[in-house]
mmCIF file of the N, C-alpha and C atoms, coordinates in Angstrom:
data_MODEL
# 
_entry.id   MODEL 
# 
loop_
_atom_site.group_PDB 
_atom_site.id 
_atom_site.type_symbol 
_atom_site.label_atom_id 
_atom_site.label_alt_id 
_atom_site.label_comp_id 
_atom_site.label_asym_id 
_atom_site.label_entity_id 
_atom_site.label_seq_id 
_atom_site.pdbx_PDB_ins_code 
_atom_site.Cartn_x 
_atom_site.Cartn_y 
_atom_site.Cartn_z 
_atom_site.occupancy 
_atom_site.B_iso_or_equiv 
_atom_site.pdbx_formal_charge 
_atom_site.auth_seq_id 
_atom_site.auth_comp_id 
_atom_site.auth_asym_id 
_atom_site.auth_atom_id 
_atom_site.pdbx_PDB_model_num 
ATOM 1   N N  . MET A 1 1  ? 4.537   3.892   -4.568  1.00 0.00 ? 1  MET A N  1 
ATOM 2   C CA . MET A 1 1  ? 3.487   3.680   -5.546  1.00 0.00 ? 1  MET A CA 1 
ATOM 3   C C  . MET A 1 1  ? 2.415   4.735   -5.336  1.00 0.00 ? 1  MET A C  1 
ATOM 4   N N  . PRO A 1 2  ? 1.746   5.144   -6.412  1.00 0.00 ? 2  PRO A N  1 
ATOM 5   C CA . PRO A 1 2  ? 0.661   6.122   -6.289  1.00 0.00 ? 2  PRO A CA 1 
ATOM 6   C C  . PRO A 1 2  ? -0.500  5.564   -5.473  1.00 0.00 ? 2  PRO A C  1 
ATOM 7   N N  . THR A 1 3  ? -1.136  6.435   -4.703  1.00 0.00 ? 3  THR A N  1 
ATOM 8   C CA . THR A 1 3  ? -2.301  6.030   -3.919  1.00 0.00 ? 3  THR A CA 1 
ATOM 9   C C  . THR A 1 3  ? -3.599  6.245   -4.683  1.00 0.00 ? 3  THR A C  1 
ATOM 10  N N  . THR A 1 4  ? -3.523  6.945   -5.811  1.00 0.00 ? 4  THR A N  1 
ATOM 11  C CA . THR A 1 4  ? -4.701  7.150   -6.655  1.00 0.00 ? 4  THR A CA 1 
ATOM 12  C C  . THR A 1 4  ? -4.311  6.929   -8.102  1.00 0.00 ? 4  THR A C  1 
ATOM 13  N N  . LYS A 1 5  ? -5.290  6.749   -8.945  1.00 0.00 ? 5  LYS A N  1 
ATOM 14  C CA . LYS A 1 5  ? -5.017  6.578   -10.376 1.00 0.00 ? 5  LYS A CA 1 
ATOM 15  C C  . LYS A 1 5  ? -4.687  7.908   -11.042 1.00 0.00 ? 5  LYS A C  1 
ATOM 16  N N  . ASP A 1 6  ? -4.929  9.025   -10.333 1.00 0.00 ? 6  ASP A N  1 
ATOM 17  C CA . ASP A 1 6  ? -4.632  10.348  -10.876 1.00 0.00 ? 6  ASP A CA 1 
ATOM 18  C C  . ASP A 1 6  ? -3.143  10.688  -10.796 1.00 0.00 ? 6  ASP A C  1 
ATOM 19  N N  . THR A 1 7  ? -2.417  10.040  -9.877  1.00 0.00 ? 7  THR A N  1 
ATOM 20  C CA . THR A 1 7  ? -1.000  10.309  -9.686  1.00 0.00 ? 7  THR A CA 1 
ATOM 21  C C  . THR A 1 7  ? -0.192  9.286   -10.472 1.00 0.00 ? 7  THR A C  1 
ATOM 22  N N  . THR A 1 8  ? 0.722   9.760   -11.291 1.00 0.00 ? 8  THR A N  1 
ATOM 23  C CA . THR A 1 8  ? 1.562   8.831   -12.046 1.00 0.00 ? 8  THR A CA 1 
ATOM 24  C C  . THR A 1 8  ? 3.031   8.994   -11.722 1.00 0.00 ? 8  THR A C  1 
ATOM 25  N N  . ASP A 1 9  ? 3.422   10.150  -11.178 1.00 0.00 ? 9  ASP A N  1 
ATOM 26  C CA . ASP A 1 9  ? 4.830   10.415  -10.896 1.00 0.00 ? 9  ASP A CA 1 
ATOM 27  C C  . ASP A 1 9  ? 4.997   10.754  -9.421  1.00 0.00 ? 9  ASP A C  1 
ATOM 28  N N  . CYS A 1 10 ? 5.527   9.810   -8.660  1.00 0.00 ? 10 CYS A N  1 
ATOM 29  C CA . CYS A 1 10 ? 5.682   10.019  -7.218  1.00 0.00 ? 10 CYS A CA 1 
ATOM 30  C C  . CYS A 1 10 ? 6.799   10.995  -6.882  1.00 0.00 ? 10 CYS A C  1 
ATOM 31  N N  . THR A 1 11 ? 7.677   11.305  -7.837  1.00 0.00 ? 11 THR A N  1 
ATOM 32  C CA . THR A 1 11 ? 8.723   12.281  -7.545  1.00 0.00 ? 11 THR A CA 1 
ATOM 33  C C  . THR A 1 11 ? 8.165   13.694  -7.538  1.00 0.00 ? 11 THR A C  1 
ATOM 34  N N  . GLU A 1 12 ? 7.087   13.921  -8.302  1.00 0.00 ? 12 GLU A N  1 
ATOM 35  C CA . GLU A 1 12 ? 6.491   15.257  -8.356  1.00 0.00 ? 12 GLU A CA 1 
ATOM 36  C C  . GLU A 1 12 ? 5.435   15.457  -7.277  1.00 0.00 ? 12 GLU A C  1 
ATOM 37  N N  . THR A 1 13 ? 4.734   14.405  -6.888  1.00 0.00 ? 13 THR A N  1 
ATOM 38  C CA . THR A 1 13 ? 3.677   14.518  -5.880  1.00 0.00 ? 13 THR A CA 1 
ATOM 39  C C  . THR A 1 13 ? 3.843   13.422  -4.825  1.00 0.00 ? 13 THR A C  1 
ATOM 40  N N  . PRO A 1 14 ? 4.898   13.507  -4.007  1.00 0.00 ? 14 PRO A N  1 
ATOM 41  C CA . PRO A 1 14 ? 5.149   12.429  -3.036  1.00 0.00 ? 14 PRO A CA 1 
ATOM 42  C C  . PRO A 1 14 ? 4.052   12.269  -1.989  1.00 0.00 ? 14 PRO A C  1 
ATOM 43  N N  . ALA A 1 15 ? 3.252   13.295  -1.742  1.00 0.00 ? 15 ALA A N  1 
ATOM 44  C CA . ALA A 1 15 ? 2.170   13.180  -0.755  1.00 0.00 ? 15 ALA A CA 1 
ATOM 45  C C  . ALA A 1 15 ? 1.100   12.201  -1.221  1.00 0.00 ? 15 ALA A C  1 
ATOM 46  N N  . ASN A 1 16 ? 1.010   11.961  -2.520  1.00 0.00 ? 16 ASN A N  1 
ATOM 47  C CA . ASN A 1 16 ? 0.016   11.045  -3.068  1.00 0.00 ? 16 ASN A CA 1 
ATOM 48  C C  . ASN A 1 16 ? 0.604   9.666   -3.354  1.00 0.00 ? 16 ASN A C  1 
ATOM 49  N N  . CYS A 1 17 ? 1.705   9.342   -2.678  1.00 0.00 ? 17 CYS A N  1 
ATOM 50  C CA . CYS A 1 17 ? 2.372   8.062   -2.896  1.00 0.00 ? 17 CYS A CA 1 
ATOM 51  C C  . CYS A 1 17 ? 2.630   7.373   -1.563  1.00 0.00 ? 17 CYS A C  1 
ATOM 52  N N  . SER A 1 18 ? 2.897   6.077   -1.627  1.00 0.00 ? 18 SER A N  1 
ATOM 53  C CA . SER A 1 18 ? 3.133   5.312   -0.408  1.00 0.00 ? 18 SER A CA 1 
ATOM 54  C C  . SER A 1 18 ? 4.117   4.179   -0.693  1.00 0.00 ? 18 SER A C  1 
ATOM 55  N N  . SER A 1 19 ? 4.818   3.771   0.344   1.00 0.00 ? 19 SER A N  1 
ATOM 56  C CA . SER A 1 19 ? 5.703   2.610   0.237   1.00 0.00 ? 19 SER A CA 1 
ATOM 57  C C  . SER A 1 19 ? 5.225   1.493   1.162   1.00 0.00 ? 19 SER A C  1 
ATOM 58  N N  . VAL A 1 20 ? 3.943   1.548   1.541   1.00 0.00 ? 20 VAL A N  1 
ATOM 59  C CA . VAL A 1 20 ? 3.350   0.527   2.407   1.00 0.00 ? 20 VAL A CA 1 
ATOM 60  C C  . VAL A 1 20 ? 2.263   -0.190  1.614   1.00 0.00 ? 20 VAL A C  1 
ATOM 61  N N  . PHE A 1 21 ? 2.330   -1.525  1.613   1.00 0.00 ? 21 PHE A N  1 
ATOM 62  C CA . PHE A 1 21 ? 1.423   -2.324  0.797   1.00 0.00 ? 21 PHE A CA 1 
ATOM 63  C C  . PHE A 1 21 ? 0.895   -3.505  1.598   1.00 0.00 ? 21 PHE A C  1 
ATOM 64  N N  . ARG A 1 22 ? -0.208  -4.040  1.135   1.00 0.00 ? 22 ARG A N  1 
ATOM 65  C CA . ARG A 1 22 ? -0.751  -5.276  1.710   1.00 0.00 ? 22 ARG A CA 1 
ATOM 66  C C  . ARG A 1 22 ? -0.932  -6.270  0.574   1.00 0.00 ? 22 ARG A C  1 
ATOM 67  N N  . ILE A 1 23 ? -0.475  -7.508  0.779   1.00 0.00 ? 23 ILE A N  1 
ATOM 68  C CA . ILE A 1 23 ? -0.669  -8.535  -0.237  1.00 0.00 ? 23 ILE A CA 1 
ATOM 69  C C  . ILE A 1 23 ? -2.131  -8.944  -0.224  1.00 0.00 ? 23 ILE A C  1 
ATOM 70  N N  . GLU A 1 24 ? -2.769  -8.829  -1.361  1.00 0.00 ? 24 GLU A N  1 
ATOM 71  C CA . GLU A 1 24 ? -4.176  -9.177  -1.499  1.00 0.00 ? 24 GLU A CA 1 
ATOM 72  C C  . GLU A 1 24 ? -4.360  -10.590 -2.041  1.00 0.00 ? 24 GLU A C  1 
ATOM 73  N N  . LYS A 1 25 ? -3.423  -11.011 -2.921  1.00 0.00 ? 25 LYS A N  1 
ATOM 74  C CA . LYS A 1 25 ? -3.590  -12.312 -3.567  1.00 0.00 ? 25 LYS A CA 1 
ATOM 75  C C  . LYS A 1 25 ? -2.232  -12.830 -4.018  1.00 0.00 ? 25 LYS A C  1 
ATOM 76  N N  . ILE A 1 26 ? -2.023  -14.129 -3.847  1.00 0.00 ? 26 ILE A N  1 
ATOM 77  C CA . ILE A 1 26 ? -0.822  -14.786 -4.372  1.00 0.00 ? 26 ILE A CA 1 
ATOM 78  C C  . ILE A 1 26 ? -1.273  -15.834 -5.375  1.00 0.00 ? 26 ILE A C  1 
ATOM 79  N N  . ASP A 1 27 ? -0.680  -15.786 -6.565  1.00 0.00 ? 27 ASP A N  1 
ATOM 80  C CA . ASP A 1 27 ? -1.012  -16.726 -7.625  1.00 0.00 ? 27 ASP A CA 1 
ATOM 81  C C  . ASP A 1 27 ? 0.288   -17.246 -8.207  1.00 0.00 ? 27 ASP A C  1 
ATOM 82  N N  . GLY A 1 28 ? 0.703   -18.429 -7.750  1.00 0.00 ? 28 GLY A N  1 
ATOM 83  C CA . GLY A 1 28 ? 1.986   -18.976 -8.201  1.00 0.00 ? 28 GLY A CA 1 
ATOM 84  C C  . GLY A 1 28 ? 3.116   -18.108 -7.704  1.00 0.00 ? 28 GLY A C  1 
ATOM 85  N N  . CYS A 1 29 ? 3.909   -17.569 -8.625  1.00 0.00 ? 29 CYS A N  1 
ATOM 86  C CA . CYS A 1 29 ? 5.038   -16.732 -8.235  1.00 0.00 ? 29 CYS A CA 1 
ATOM 87  C C  . CYS A 1 29 ? 4.708   -15.239 -8.301  1.00 0.00 ? 29 CYS A C  1 
ATOM 88  N N  . CYS A 1 30 ? 3.436   -14.885 -8.495  1.00 0.00 ? 30 CYS A N  1 
ATOM 89  C CA . CYS A 1 30 ? 3.038   -13.482 -8.560  1.00 0.00 ? 30 CYS A CA 1 
ATOM 90  C C  . CYS A 1 30 ? 2.147   -13.113 -7.382  1.00 0.00 ? 30 CYS A C  1 
ATOM 91  N N  . ALA A 1 31 ? 2.268   -11.878 -6.939  1.00 0.00 ? 31 ALA A N  1 
ATOM 92  C CA . ALA A 1 31 ? 1.426   -11.379 -5.859  1.00 0.00 ? 31 ALA A CA 1 
ATOM 93  C C  . ALA A 1 31 ? 0.811   -10.055 -6.286  1.00 0.00 ? 31 ALA A C  1 
ATOM 94  N N  . THR A 1 32 ? -0.439  -9.860  -5.918  1.00 0.00 ? 32 THR A N  1 
ATOM 95  C CA . THR A 1 32 ? -1.124  -8.598  -6.139  1.00 0.00 ? 32 THR A CA 1 
ATOM 96  C C  . THR A 1 32 ? -1.116  -7.833  -4.826  1.00 0.00 ? 32 THR A C  1 
ATOM 97  N N  . PHE A 1 33 ? -0.630  -6.608  -4.876  1.00 0.00 ? 33 PHE A N  1 
ATOM 98  C CA . PHE A 1 33 ? -0.503  -5.767  -3.697  1.00 0.00 ? 33 PHE A CA 1 
ATOM 99  C C  . PHE A 1 33 ? -1.500  -4.614  -3.766  1.00 0.00 ? 33 PHE A C  1 
ATOM 100 N N  . ARG A 1 34 ? -2.058  -4.252  -2.615  1.00 0.00 ? 34 ARG A N  1 
ATOM 101 C CA . ARG A 1 34 ? -2.886  -3.045  -2.496  1.00 0.00 ? 34 ARG A CA 1 
ATOM 102 C C  . ARG A 1 34 ? -2.019  -1.977  -1.836  1.00 0.00 ? 34 ARG A C  1 
ATOM 103 N N  . VAL A 1 35 ? -2.022  -0.779  -2.389  1.00 0.00 ? 35 VAL A N  1 
ATOM 104 C CA . VAL A 1 35 ? -1.271  0.334   -1.814  1.00 0.00 ? 35 VAL A CA 1 
ATOM 105 C C  . VAL A 1 35 ? -2.058  0.863   -0.612  1.00 0.00 ? 35 VAL A C  1 
ATOM 106 N N  . LEU A 1 36 ? -1.370  1.037   0.511   1.00 0.00 ? 36 LEU A N  1 
ATOM 107 C CA . LEU A 1 36 ? -1.982  1.618   1.701   1.00 0.00 ? 36 LEU A CA 1 
ATOM 108 C C  . LEU A 1 36 ? -1.496  3.050   1.868   1.00 0.00 ? 36 LEU A C  1 
ATOM 109 N N  . ALA A 1 37 ? -2.374  3.915   2.340   1.00 0.00 ? 37 ALA A N  1 
ATOM 110 C CA . ALA A 1 37 ? -2.019  5.314   2.577   1.00 0.00 ? 37 ALA A CA 1 
ATOM 111 C C  . ALA A 1 37 ? -2.047  5.588   4.072   1.00 0.00 ? 37 ALA A C  1 
ATOM 112 N N  . SER A 1 38 ? -1.264  6.552   4.500   1.00 0.00 ? 38 SER A N  1 
ATOM 113 C CA . SER A 1 38 ? -1.284  6.945   5.901   1.00 0.00 ? 38 SER A CA 1 
ATOM 114 C C  . SER A 1 38 ? -2.640  7.540   6.247   1.00 0.00 ? 38 SER A C  1 
ATOM 115 N N  . ASN A 1 39 ? -3.141  7.181   7.410   1.00 0.00 ? 39 ASN A N  1 
ATOM 116 C CA . ASN A 1 39 ? -4.408  7.717   7.890   1.00 0.00 ? 39 ASN A CA 1 
ATOM 117 C C  . ASN A 1 39 ? -4.161  9.144   8.369   1.00 0.00 ? 39 ASN A C  1 
ATOM 118 N N  . THR A 1 40 ? -4.848  10.097  7.796   1.00 0.00 ? 40 THR A N  1 
ATOM 119 C CA . THR A 1 40 ? -4.665  11.503  8.163   1.00 0.00 ? 40 THR A CA 1 
ATOM 120 C C  . THR A 1 40 ? -5.728  12.000  9.129   1.00 0.00 ? 40 THR A C  1 
ATOM 121 N N  . ASN A 1 41 ? -6.646  11.122  9.551   1.00 0.00 ? 41 ASN A N  1 
ATOM 122 C CA . ASN A 1 41 ? -7.690  11.496  10.499  1.00 0.00 ? 41 ASN A CA 1 
ATOM 123 C C  . ASN A 1 41 ? -7.095  11.452  11.907  1.00 0.00 ? 41 ASN A C  1 
ATOM 124 N N  . PRO A 1 42 ? -6.933  12.609  12.567  1.00 0.00 ? 42 PRO A N  1 
ATOM 125 C CA . PRO A 1 42 ? -6.272  12.622  13.872  1.00 0.00 ? 42 PRO A CA 1 
ATOM 126 C C  . PRO A 1 42 ? -7.023  11.862  14.965  1.00 0.00 ? 42 PRO A C  1 
ATOM 127 N N  . THR A 1 43 ? -8.311  11.651  14.810  1.00 0.00 ? 43 THR A N  1 
ATOM 128 C CA . THR A 1 43 ? -9.072  10.952  15.848  1.00 0.00 ? 43 THR A CA 1 
ATOM 129 C C  . THR A 1 43 ? -8.926  9.437   15.762  1.00 0.00 ? 43 THR A C  1 
ATOM 130 N N  . THR A 1 44 ? -8.519  8.909   14.605  1.00 0.00 ? 44 THR A N  1 
ATOM 131 C CA . THR A 1 44 ? -8.408  7.454   14.460  1.00 0.00 ? 44 THR A CA 1 
ATOM 132 C C  . THR A 1 44 ? -7.015  6.968   14.086  1.00 0.00 ? 44 THR A C  1 
ATOM 133 N N  . GLN A 1 45 ? -6.078  7.878   13.797  1.00 0.00 ? 45 GLN A N  1 
ATOM 134 C CA . GLN A 1 45 ? -4.792  7.425   13.264  1.00 0.00 ? 45 GLN A CA 1 
ATOM 135 C C  . GLN A 1 45 ? -3.953  6.637   14.274  1.00 0.00 ? 45 GLN A C  1 
ATOM 136 N N  . ALA A 1 46 ? -4.177  6.776   15.567  1.00 0.00 ? 46 ALA A N  1 
ATOM 137 C CA . ALA A 1 46 ? -3.428  5.980   16.545  1.00 0.00 ? 46 ALA A CA 1 
ATOM 138 C C  . ALA A 1 46 ? -3.848  4.511   16.470  1.00 0.00 ? 46 ALA A C  1 
ATOM 139 N N  . ALA A 1 47 ? -5.133  4.263   16.312  1.00 0.00 ? 47 ALA A N  1 
ATOM 140 C CA . ALA A 1 47 ? -5.643  2.888   16.251  1.00 0.00 ? 47 ALA A CA 1 
ATOM 141 C C  . ALA A 1 47 ? -5.616  2.321   14.841  1.00 0.00 ? 47 ALA A C  1 
ATOM 142 N N  . ILE A 1 48 ? -5.752  3.181   13.846  1.00 0.00 ? 48 ILE A N  1 
ATOM 143 C CA . ILE A 1 48 ? -5.801  2.760   12.445  1.00 0.00 ? 48 ILE A CA 1 
ATOM 144 C C  . ILE A 1 48 ? -4.765  3.588   11.678  1.00 0.00 ? 48 ILE A C  1 
ATOM 145 N N  . PRO A 1 49 ? -3.503  3.120   11.632  1.00 0.00 ? 49 PRO A N  1 
ATOM 146 C CA . PRO A 1 49 ? -2.456  3.934   11.014  1.00 0.00 ? 49 PRO A CA 1 
ATOM 147 C C  . PRO A 1 49 ? -2.523  4.026   9.487   1.00 0.00 ? 49 PRO A C  1 
ATOM 148 N N  . TYR A 1 50 ? -3.209  3.071   8.834   1.00 0.00 ? 50 TYR A N  1 
ATOM 149 C CA . TYR A 1 50 ? -3.270  3.065   7.365   1.00 0.00 ? 50 TYR A CA 1 
ATOM 150 C C  . TYR A 1 50 ? -4.695  2.897   6.892   1.00 0.00 ? 50 TYR A C  1 
ATOM 151 N N  . VAL A 1 51 ? -4.961  3.420   5.702   1.00 0.00 ? 51 VAL A N  1 
ATOM 152 C CA . VAL A 1 51 ? -6.242  3.207   5.037   1.00 0.00 ? 51 VAL A CA 1 
ATOM 153 C C  . VAL A 1 51 ? -5.972  2.545   3.691   1.00 0.00 ? 51 VAL A C  1 
ATOM 154 N N  . ALA A 1 52 ? -6.878  1.662   3.296   1.00 0.00 ? 52 ALA A N  1 
ATOM 155 C CA . ALA A 1 52 ? -6.744  0.975   2.014   1.00 0.00 ? 52 ALA A CA 1 
ATOM 156 C C  . ALA A 1 52 ? -7.103  1.927   0.881   1.00 0.00 ? 52 ALA A C  1 
ATOM 157 N N  . THR A 1 53 ? -6.363  1.834   -0.214  1.00 0.00 ? 53 THR A N  1 
ATOM 158 C CA . THR A 1 53 ? -6.687  2.623   -1.405  1.00 0.00 ? 53 THR A CA 1 
ATOM 159 C C  . THR A 1 53 ? -7.210  1.675   -2.480  1.00 0.00 ? 53 THR A C  1 
ATOM 160 N N  . ASN A 1 54 ? -7.611  2.219   -3.597  1.00 0.00 ? 54 ASN A N  1 
ATOM 161 C CA . ASN A 1 54 ? -8.033  1.406   -4.740  1.00 0.00 ? 54 ASN A CA 1 
ATOM 162 C C  . ASN A 1 54 ? -6.920  1.291   -5.769  1.00 0.00 ? 54 ASN A C  1 
ATOM 163 N N  . SER A 1 55 ? -5.688  1.450   -5.316  1.00 0.00 ? 55 SER A N  1 
ATOM 164 C CA . SER A 1 55 ? -4.522  1.349   -6.184  1.00 0.00 ? 55 SER A CA 1 
ATOM 165 C C  . SER A 1 55 ? -3.847  -0.004  -5.943  1.00 0.00 ? 55 SER A C  1 
ATOM 166 N N  . PHE A 1 56 ? -3.601  -0.756  -7.020  1.00 0.00 ? 56 PHE A N  1 
ATOM 167 C CA . PHE A 1 56 ? -3.019  -2.100  -6.940  1.00 0.00 ? 56 PHE A CA 1 
ATOM 168 C C  . PHE A 1 56 ? -1.846  -2.220  -7.905  1.00 0.00 ? 56 PHE A C  1 
ATOM 169 N N  . PHE A 1 57 ? -0.967  -3.169  -7.633  1.00 0.00 ? 57 PHE A N  1 
ATOM 170 C CA . PHE A 1 57 ? 0.062   -3.550  -8.597  1.00 0.00 ? 57 PHE A CA 1 
ATOM 171 C C  . PHE A 1 57 ? 0.370   -5.019  -8.397  1.00 0.00 ? 57 PHE A C  1 
ATOM 172 N N  . THR A 1 58 ? 0.913   -5.656  -9.435  1.00 0.00 ? 58 THR A N  1 
ATOM 173 C CA . THR A 1 58 ? 1.281   -7.065  -9.387  1.00 0.00 ? 58 THR A CA 1 
ATOM 174 C C  . THR A 1 58 ? 2.786   -7.179  -9.545  1.00 0.00 ? 58 THR A C  1 
ATOM 175 N N  . MET A 1 59 ? 3.391   -8.085  -8.762  1.00 0.00 ? 59 MET A N  1 
ATOM 176 C CA . MET A 1 59 ? 4.832   -8.244  -8.796  1.00 0.00 ? 59 MET A CA 1 
ATOM 177 C C  . MET A 1 59 ? 5.191   -9.723  -8.912  1.00 0.00 ? 59 MET A C  1 
ATOM 178 N N  . ASN A 1 60 ? 6.211   -10.011 -9.720  1.00 0.00 ? 60 ASN A N  1 
ATOM 179 C CA . ASN A 1 60 ? 6.762   -11.347 -9.835  1.00 0.00 ? 60 ASN A CA 1 
ATOM 180 C C  . ASN A 1 60 ? 7.646   -11.576 -8.609  1.00 0.00 ? 60 ASN A C  1 
ATOM 181 N N  . LEU A 1 61 ? 7.265   -12.512 -7.747  1.00 0.00 ? 61 LEU A N  1 
ATOM 182 C CA . LEU A 1 61 ? 8.003   -12.744 -6.510  1.00 0.00 ? 61 LEU A CA 1 
ATOM 183 C C  . LEU A 1 61 ? 9.366   -13.376 -6.735  1.00 0.00 ? 61 LEU A C  1 
ATOM 184 N N  . ASN A 1 62 ? 9.618   -13.915 -7.930  1.00 0.00 ? 62 ASN A N  1 
ATOM 185 C CA . ASN A 1 62 ? 10.949  -14.427 -8.247  1.00 0.00 ? 62 ASN A CA 1 
ATOM 186 C C  . ASN A 1 62 ? 11.978  -13.306 -8.326  1.00 0.00 ? 62 ASN A C  1 
ATOM 187 N N  . CYS A 1 63 ? 11.511  -12.065 -8.483  1.00 0.00 ? 63 CYS A N  1 
ATOM 188 C CA . CYS A 1 63 ? 12.405  -10.911 -8.601  1.00 0.00 ? 63 CYS A CA 1 
ATOM 189 C C  . CYS A 1 63 ? 12.567  -10.156 -7.284  1.00 0.00 ? 63 CYS A C  1 
ATOM 190 N N  . VAL A 1 64 ? 11.979  -10.639 -6.201  1.00 0.00 ? 64 VAL A N  1 
ATOM 191 C CA . VAL A 1 64 ? 12.012  -9.947  -4.917  1.00 0.00 ? 64 VAL A CA 1 
ATOM 192 C C  . VAL A 1 64 ? 13.159  -10.497 -4.074  1.00 0.00 ? 64 VAL A C  1 
ATOM 193 N N  . CYS A 1 65 ? 14.001  -9.594  -3.590  1.00 0.00 ? 65 CYS A N  1 
ATOM 194 C CA . CYS A 1 65 ? 15.101  -10.002 -2.710  1.00 0.00 ? 65 CYS A CA 1 
ATOM 195 C C  . CYS A 1 65 ? 14.653  -10.045 -1.256  1.00 0.00 ? 65 CYS A C  1 
ATOM 196 N N  . SER A 1 66 ? 13.806  -9.093  -0.852  1.00 0.00 ? 66 SER A N  1 
ATOM 197 C CA . SER A 1 66 ? 13.344  -9.074  0.536   1.00 0.00 ? 66 SER A CA 1 
ATOM 198 C C  . SER A 1 66 ? 12.088  -8.235  0.667   1.00 0.00 ? 66 SER A C  1 
ATOM 199 N N  . LEU A 1 67 ? 11.319  -8.554  1.680   1.00 0.00 ? 67 LEU A N  1 
ATOM 200 C CA . LEU A 1 67 ? 10.148  -7.773  2.073   1.00 0.00 ? 67 LEU A CA 1 
ATOM 201 C C  . LEU A 1 67 ? 10.263  -7.525  3.566   1.00 0.00 ? 67 LEU A C  1 
ATOM 202 N N  . ARG A 1 68 ? 9.865   -6.367  4.009   1.00 0.00 ? 68 ARG A N  1 
ATOM 203 C CA . ARG A 1 68 ? 9.854   -6.086  5.444   1.00 0.00 ? 68 ARG A CA 1 
ATOM 204 C C  . ARG A 1 68 ? 8.410   -6.051  5.900   1.00 0.00 ? 68 ARG A C  1 
ATOM 205 N N  . CYS A 1 69 ? 8.084   -6.921  6.806   1.00 0.00 ? 69 CYS A N  1 
ATOM 206 C CA . CYS A 1 69 ? 6.715   -7.012  7.303   1.00 0.00 ? 69 CYS A CA 1 
ATOM 207 C C  . CYS A 1 69 ? 6.525   -6.077  8.481   1.00 0.00 ? 69 CYS A C  1 
ATOM 208 N N  . LEU A 1 70 ? 5.368   -5.444  8.532   1.00 0.00 ? 70 LEU A N  1 
ATOM 209 C CA . LEU A 1 70 ? 4.990   -4.593  9.645   1.00 0.00 ? 70 LEU A CA 1 
ATOM 210 C C  . LEU A 1 70 ? 4.194   -5.413  10.646  1.00 0.00 ? 70 LEU A C  1 
ATOM 211 N N  . GLN A 1 71 ? 4.059   -4.921  11.862  1.00 0.00 ? 71 GLN A N  1 
ATOM 212 C CA . GLN A 1 71 ? 3.218   -5.579  12.843  1.00 0.00 ? 71 GLN A CA 1 
ATOM 213 C C  . GLN A 1 71 ? 1.792   -5.599  12.325  1.00 0.00 ? 71 GLN A C  1 
ATOM 214 N N  . ASP A 1 72 ? 1.030   -6.601  12.761  1.00 0.00 ? 72 ASP A N  1 
ATOM 215 C CA . ASP A 1 72 ? -0.375  -6.671  12.381  1.00 0.00 ? 72 ASP A CA 1 
ATOM 216 C C  . ASP A 1 72 ? -1.079  -5.389  12.803  1.00 0.00 ? 72 ASP A C  1 
ATOM 217 N N  . THR A 1 73 ? -1.926  -4.891  11.934  1.00 0.00 ? 73 THR A N  1 
ATOM 218 C CA . THR A 1 73 ? -2.669  -3.685  12.232  1.00 0.00 ? 73 THR A CA 1 
ATOM 219 C C  . THR A 1 73 ? -3.986  -3.704  11.503  1.00 0.00 ? 73 THR A C  1 
ATOM 220 N N  . TYR A 1 74 ? -4.932  -2.935  11.970  1.00 0.00 ? 74 TYR A N  1 
ATOM 221 C CA . TYR A 1 74 ? -6.228  -2.801  11.321  1.00 0.00 ? 74 TYR A CA 1 
ATOM 222 C C  . TYR A 1 74 ? -6.080  -1.778  10.199  1.00 0.00 ? 74 TYR A C  1 
ATOM 223 N N  . VAL A 1 75 ? -6.630  -2.101  9.033   1.00 0.00 ? 75 VAL A N  1 
ATOM 224 C CA . VAL A 1 75 ? -6.601  -1.187  7.886   1.00 0.00 ? 75 VAL A CA 1 
ATOM 225 C C  . VAL A 1 75 ? -8.026  -0.837  7.530   1.00 0.00 ? 75 VAL A C  1 
ATOM 226 N N  . GLU A 1 76 ? -8.317  0.444   7.515   1.00 0.00 ? 76 GLU A N  1 
ATOM 227 C CA . GLU A 1 76 ? -9.665  0.897   7.203   1.00 0.00 ? 76 GLU A CA 1 
ATOM 228 C C  . GLU A 1 76 ? -9.826  1.057   5.697   1.00 0.00 ? 76 GLU A C  1 
ATOM 229 N N  . CYS A 1 77 ? -10.937 0.556   5.169   1.00 0.00 ? 77 CYS A N  1 
ATOM 230 C CA . CYS A 1 77 ? -11.225 0.722   3.745   1.00 0.00 ? 77 CYS A CA 1 
ATOM 231 C C  . CYS A 1 77 ? -11.783 2.114   3.504   1.00 0.00 ? 77 CYS A C  1 
ATOM 232 N N  . LEU A 1 78 ? -11.423 2.688   2.375   1.00 0.00 ? 78 LEU A N  1 
ATOM 233 C CA . LEU A 1 78 ? -11.937 4.027   2.014   1.00 0.00 ? 78 LEU A CA 1 
ATOM 234 C C  . LEU A 1 78 ? -13.374 3.956   1.571   1.00 0.00 ? 78 LEU A C  1 
# 
């Protein structure tokens, strides 16, 4: 998913895309996800591997076959 609203095609600009998300809200069978980006700050990336973006999407959980959960980690807001 794009990490910014400026990116629409992840095949052309993969550096501006991510496959790591955090569930922000669950409403019935739908969930709202926040796209997380890799932390590129070398001084904090060991402790804070991801930063929150302002990019969101909603998914119908009835259509999800599986999710892979990551270990708990601190996410820094932009």
